[in-house]
N, C-alpha and C positions, 0 to 999 in steps of 0.2 A: 643719910640713913643707913646705919650699920645693920646688916642682915645676919642672923645666926644661920651657920651652915645646916643643911639638912642631913639628918643622920642616914647614913646608907645601910638600912636594916631591911629585914624580909618585908615588912609593911610598906615602906616607901618604895622598894623595888617592885612590888606588886602595882602601886600607882604608875610607875614609870612603864612596866609592861603593859598594863591596860591602856594607857595613853598610846603607846606604840602600835598595840594591835588594833585599835579604833582607826588609826590613821593609815596602817599598812592594808587594812581591808579596803578603805576608801581609795587609796592609791591604785590598788590592784584592780578595782572595778570602774574607774572612771578615766576620761581623757585627759590628756596633758593640759589642756586648757582649763578643765573643771578642777583638777588638782591644783593647778596654779592658783587660780582665783581663790578657792576656798581655803586653801592652807595659808595663803598669804594675807587674805583679807578676812578669815573667819574670826569671830569675836572671841571664839574660845581658845584660839592660838594667839596668845599675847606674851608680852614680856614678863607680866605678872605670873601667868601659868608656867613658863619656863623656870622662873624662879622658885615658885612653889613646889615644882618637882625636884629642885636641887640643881639645876644647871645653871652654868655660867657663860656669859658672852665673853669668852677670854681670847677671841682672835685665833683659835686653833692651837693655844699653847698647850692645853692638857693633851690633846692629840699627838702634837710634835714630842712632847715629853715621853709619852708612853711609847712612840714609834722609836725614839732614841734609845730608850731602855731595852728594847728588843735587839736593835741594830748597832748601837753604838753612837757616841758623841756626834751630833751634828748630821746624822743620816737622814733627817728629815728634809735637809736642804737639797736632797737629789730626788725627791719624790713629790708628787701632787698630793693634796689633801685627799681626794677621792680614791687614790691608790692606798694610802695609809690606812684609811678606814677598813680595807679589806683585813688587816691583821689585828685590829683592835675589836675587842668584844665587851669591854666594860660599858655598860648601859649609861652610866653618868658621863663618861667621856664622849660617848656617841651622842647623848643628850646636849652636851656643850657643842658638839660639831652641829647638830640641829639648830640650836640657838644661833650660832654664828651665821650659818647659811640663811636663816629665816631673815635675820637683820641685814646681812648683806643684799639679799634679794629684794627685801622690802625698803631698804633706805639707801643703799649706795650704788647698786648696779646701774649701769648705763642704760641697757635694755634687759630688764630682769626677765621677762618672758623668754628671750632667745637663750638667756644662761640658765633658765630652770631646766633641771634634769631629773624628771620623776624617779628614774632608775636609781639614782643614789640615794633618794629619800626611801625608796622601797627597800634597799640593801640596809640603811641605817635602822629603819623601822623593824625589819625582820630580826636583825641581831638585838635590838633592844627588847624585843618580844621574847627572846629565846627561841626563836624559830629557825636557827641556822645550823 
């Protein structure tokens, strides 16, 4: 199936921000176990929802390209994904990061609960919501 890219316009940005605000509030008011279970197992957090919002499960490629654009070619090889997130504010790139993290934790991680870090999700949701 070929998917038409989502236009990055104010209307779609509002959808991204609303999504981020909803989950930001949730993550700020619940424990690690509740956040983990609900974000990874919630039926409203699905691959379809990420695609609907215009996000891509790109194995952090968009984040690394944006980081390299700031710091020079191959700069991303010297930094962790969570550190690169500190310098990127584009909500669609951050959405791609969320999609990748969700996929990793839900499908590939050896011990996804141990690897789940709510603080990085809070940081990403805050930036996506425009609250940083």
